[in-house]
C-alpha positions as CSV (number, residue, x, y, z in Angstrom):
1,X,174.7,-57.6,-181.6
2,X,175.7,-60.1,-184.2
3,X,174.0,-63.4,-183.5
4,X,175.4,-66.5,-185.3
5,X,172.8,-68.9,-186.6
6,X,174.3,-71.8,-184.5
7,X,173.9,-69.8,-181.3
8,X,170.3,-68.9,-182.1
9,X,169.5,-72.5,-182.8
10,X,171.1,-73.6,-179.5
11,X,169.2,-71.0,-177.5
12,X,165.8,-71.7,-179.1
13,X,166.2,-75.5,-178.8
14,X,167.5,-75.4,-175.3
15,X,164.9,-73.0,-173.9
16,X,162.0,-75.5,-173.7
17,X,163.9,-77.8,-171.4
18,X,165.3,-75.2,-169.1
19,X,163.8,-74.1,-165.7
20,X,162.7,-70.5,-165.3
21,X,165.9,-69.3,-163.7
22,X,168.0,-70.8,-166.5
23,X,165.7,-69.2,-169.1
24,X,166.3,-65.8,-167.6
25,X,170.1,-66.4,-167.9
26,X,169.8,-67.3,-171.5
27,X,167.5,-64.3,-172.2
28,X,170.3,-62.0,-171.1
29,X,172.3,-63.3,-174.0
30,X,169.5,-63.4,-176.6
31,X,167.2,-61.8,-177.1
32,X,167.7,-58.5,-175.3
33,X,164.9,-56.7,-177.0
34,X,161.6,-57.6,-178.8
35,X,161.9,-59.8,-182.0
36,X,159.7,-59.4,-185.1
37,X,158.3,-62.4,-186.9
38,X,157.2,-61.4,-190.4
39,X,154.2,-63.2,-191.7
40,X,154.3,-62.5,-195.4
41,X,150.5,-63.0,-195.8
42,X,147.3,-61.2,-194.7
43,X,145.8,-62.1,-191.3
44,X,144.1,-65.5,-191.4
45,X,146.6,-67.1,-193.8
46,X,148.6,-70.2,-192.7
47,X,151.9,-68.4,-192.1
48,X,150.0,-65.8,-190.0
49,X,148.3,-68.4,-187.9
50,X,151.4,-70.4,-187.3
51,X,153.4,-67.3,-186.4
52,X,150.7,-66.3,-183.8
53,X,150.9,-69.8,-182.3
54,X,154.7,-70.0,-182.1
55,X,155.2,-66.3,-181.0
56,X,153.9,-66.7,-177.5
57,X,155.8,-69.9,-177.0
58,X,159.0,-68.2,-177.9
59,X,158.2,-65.2,-175.7
60,X,157.6,-67.4,-172.7
61,X,160.8,-69.4,-173.1
62,X,163.2,-66.7,-174.2
63,X,161.9,-63.9,-172.0
64,X,161.2,-61.2,-174.7
65,X,158.2,-60.3,-176.8
66,X,158.0,-61.8,-180.2
67,X,155.8,-59.5,-182.3
68,X,153.9,-60.8,-185.3
69,X,153.9,-58.4,-188.3
70,X,151.9,-59.0,-191.4
71,X,153.5,-57.9,-194.7
72,X,151.3,-59.4,-197.4
73,X,151.6,-59.0,-201.1
74,X,153.3,-60.3,-204.3
75,X,153.0,-63.9,-203.3
76,X,155.1,-63.5,-200.1
77,X,157.8,-61.5,-201.9
78,X,157.1,-58.2,-200.0
79,X,157.4,-59.8,-196.6
80,X,160.5,-61.8,-197.6
81,X,162.2,-58.6,-198.9
82,X,161.5,-56.9,-195.5
83,X,163.6,-59.7,-193.8
84,X,166.3,-59.7,-196.5
85,X,166.8,-55.9,-196.0
86,X,166.7,-56.1,-192.2
87,X,170.0,-56.2,-190.1
88,X,171.2,-59.8,-189.9
89,X,171.2,-59.8,-186.1
90,X,168.4,-62.3,-185.2
91,X,165.7,-59.8,-184.5
92,X,163.7,-60.1,-187.7
93,X,162.5,-63.6,-188.5
94,X,160.5,-64.8,-191.5
95,X,157.7,-67.4,-191.6
96,X,158.2,-69.2,-194.8
97,X,155.9,-71.4,-196.9
98,X,155.9,-73.2,-200.2
99,X,155.3,-69.8,-201.9
100,X,159.0,-68.9,-201.5
101,X,160.1,-72.0,-203.5
102,X,157.4,-71.3,-206.1
103,X,158.5,-67.7,-206.5
104,X,162.1,-68.7,-207.3
105,X,160.7,-70.2,-210.6
106,X,157.7,-68.0,-211.1
107,X,159.5,-64.6,-211.2
108,X,162.2,-63.8,-213.7
109,X,163.8,-61.2,-211.4
110,X,163.5,-60.6,-207.7
111,X,165.3,-58.1,-205.5
112,X,166.9,-61.0,-203.6
113,X,168.1,-64.5,-204.0
114,X,166.2,-66.6,-201.4
115,X,168.8,-69.3,-200.9
116,X,171.6,-66.8,-200.5
117,X,169.9,-64.1,-198.5
118,X,167.8,-66.2,-196.1
119,X,169.1,-68.9,-193.7
120,X,166.9,-71.6,-192.2
121,X,166.4,-71.7,-188.4
122,X,164.0,-74.5,-187.9
123,X,161.3,-76.6,-189.6
124,X,158.0,-75.9,-187.8
125,X,155.3,-77.9,-189.4
126,X,154.5,-80.0,-192.5
127,X,150.8,-80.3,-193.4
128,X,148.8,-81.2,-196.5
129,X,146.4,-78.9,-198.3
130,X,142.8,-79.8,-198.2
131,X,140.7,-79.7,-201.4
132,X,137.3,-78.3,-200.3
133,X,134.1,-77.3,-202.0
134,X,131.1,-75.2,-201.0
135,X,128.3,-77.6,-200.1
136,X,126.3,-76.3,-203.0
137,X,128.6,-78.2,-205.4
138,X,127.0,-81.6,-206.1
139,X,130.2,-83.6,-205.7
140,X,131.4,-85.7,-202.7
141,X,134.5,-87.1,-204.3
142,X,137.3,-85.9,-206.6
143,X,136.0,-88.1,-209.5
144,X,132.5,-86.6,-209.0
145,X,133.9,-83.1,-209.1
146,X,135.9,-83.9,-212.2
147,X,132.8,-85.3,-214.0
148,X,130.7,-82.3,-212.9
149,X,133.3,-79.8,-214.2
150,X,133.5,-81.6,-217.5
151,X,129.7,-81.5,-217.8
152,X,129.6,-77.8,-216.8
153,X,132.5,-76.1,-218.5
154,X,133.2,-72.6,-217.1
155,X,130.7,-73.0,-214.2
156,X,133.2,-73.8,-211.5
157,X,135.7,-71.3,-210.1
158,X,138.4,-71.9,-207.6
159,X,139.8,-69.3,-205.2
160,X,143.3,-68.8,-203.9
161,X,145.1,-66.4,-201.6
162,X,146.7,-64.8,-204.6
163,X,148.4,-65.4,-207.9
164,X,151.4,-67.7,-207.6
165,X,150.5,-68.9,-204.1
166,X,150.6,-72.7,-203.4
167,X,146.8,-72.8,-203.5
168,X,146.8,-71.3,-207.0
169,X,149.6,-73.7,-208.2
170,X,147.7,-76.7,-206.7
171,X,144.5,-75.7,-208.5
172,X,146.2,-75.2,-211.8
173,X,148.0,-78.6,-211.4
174,X,144.7,-80.3,-210.7
175,X,143.1,-78.7,-213.7
176,X,145.9,-80.0,-215.9
177,X,145.9,-83.5,-214.5
178,X,142.1,-83.8,-214.5
179,X,141.7,-82.3,-217.9
180,X,139.1,-79.8,-216.8
181,X,138.5,-76.0,-216.8
182,X,138.0,-74.0,-213.6
183,X,138.1,-70.2,-213.4
184,X,140.8,-69.0,-211.1
185,X,139.8,-66.1,-208.7
186,X,142.8,-64.7,-206.8
187,X,142.3,-62.9,-203.4
188,X,144.4,-60.9,-201.1
189,X,145.0,-63.6,-198.5
190,X,143.4,-66.7,-197.1
191,X,140.8,-64.9,-194.9
192,X,139.3,-63.2,-198.0
193,X,139.1,-66.3,-200.1
194,X,137.5,-68.2,-197.3
195,X,134.8,-65.6,-196.8
196,X,133.7,-65.9,-200.5
197,X,134.0,-69.7,-200.5
198,X,131.6,-69.9,-197.6
199,X,129.3,-67.4,-199.4
200,X,129.4,-69.5,-202.6
201,X,131.1,-66.8,-204.8
202,X,133.8,-69.4,-205.5
203,X,133.2,-73.1,-205.3
204,X,136.6,-74.8,-204.8
205,X,139.7,-74.1,-202.7
206,X,143.0,-75.9,-202.1
207,X,143.6,-74.5,-198.6
208,X,145.8,-75.1,-195.6
209,X,144.5,-77.3,-192.8
210,X,144.7,-74.3,-190.4
211,X,142.4,-72.3,-192.8
212,X,139.9,-75.1,-193.6
213,X,139.6,-77.7,-190.8
214,X,137.2,-75.9,-188.5
215,X,134.8,-75.0,-191.4
216,X,134.9,-78.7,-192.5
217,X,134.1,-80.0,-189.0
218,X,131.3,-77.4,-188.7
219,X,129.8,-78.7,-191.9
220,X,130.2,-75.4,-193.7
221,X,132.6,-76.9,-196.3
222,X,132.9,-80.3,-197.8
223,X,136.4,-81.9,-197.9
224,X,137.1,-84.0,-201.0
225,X,140.8,-84.9,-200.5
226,X,144.0,-84.0,-198.8
227,X,147.1,-83.4,-200.9
228,X,149.5,-85.8,-199.2
229,X,150.7,-89.3,-199.8
230,X,148.9,-90.7,-196.8
231,X,145.8,-89.6,-194.9
232,X,146.1,-86.8,-192.5
233,X,145.3,-87.7,-188.9
234,X,143.3,-84.5,-188.4
235,X,140.8,-85.6,-191.1
236,X,141.2,-89.4,-191.1
237,X,138.2,-90.1,-193.2
238,X,139.3,-87.9,-196.1
239,X,141.2,-89.7,-199.0
240,X,144.4,-88.4,-200.5
241,X,145.6,-86.8,-203.7
242,X,149.2,-85.4,-203.1
243,X,151.9,-82.5,-202.5
244,X,152.6,-80.8,-199.1
245,X,152.7,-77.4,-197.6
246,X,155.8,-76.7,-195.6
247,X,156.2,-73.8,-193.2
248,X,159.5,-73.0,-191.7
249,X,161.1,-70.2,-189.6
250,X,163.9,-68.4,-191.3
251,X,166.4,-65.7,-190.4
252,X,168.6,-63.3,-192.2
253,X,172.2,-64.7,-192.2
254,X,175.3,-62.9,-191.1
255,X,177.5,-61.5,-193.7
256,X,180.7,-63.5,-194.0
257,X,183.5,-64.1,-196.6
258,X,181.6,-67.1,-197.8
259,X,178.2,-65.5,-197.7
260,X,178.4,-62.0,-199.2
261,X,175.4,-59.7,-198.5
């Protein structure tokens, strides 16, 4: 079945407001079988968590199972390529984050052109990153961390879910703007870097709110700042620095005369 993007949007947007009988009628049109949502990160990463939150919601409203499938690696490129190569029929969706925008400039050659091969379905959430440190770090503010790093060159390391991920780029940008040195330690996903951050193997992380907020509230990590223009309501006492993490749901577009596949 070839499912136009307009029809998918209409179905998904309408489902939440429909009574149960109407939902069943819509489900007979789309979807008629299970749908995969590709989370291009390891379990525990922000796209994975968001996919597992929205999957049951879609299943309930559209009457079919939405299966979350993790395809981590290469800064989200492996999972993205899975969706690019899938039939453009609406049954393979992609949870996208800022990594996809970064990859367009980071990699000289990819096996796909993101803006050509992937079409947006809906914006899901826009959240800041949180700059957090292990409590062993004697800094309670960004200026204090900057001063500590300058006084102890090479002693601080920051972790990220992988090379080229938003957390990596945010850390490198901070290093450049603050004029400090921190050693970058890449991991295979957010869950892995969080484990070592809690254990003190790395000291700093620019992490998603979904990855960090519970550890902050439990006192296991210290939040220094959020990377947005205004304070985040989930951590209202934490000051700001800047950029934003955006996660969206995408779908492989249909092949048309204007959009060659």
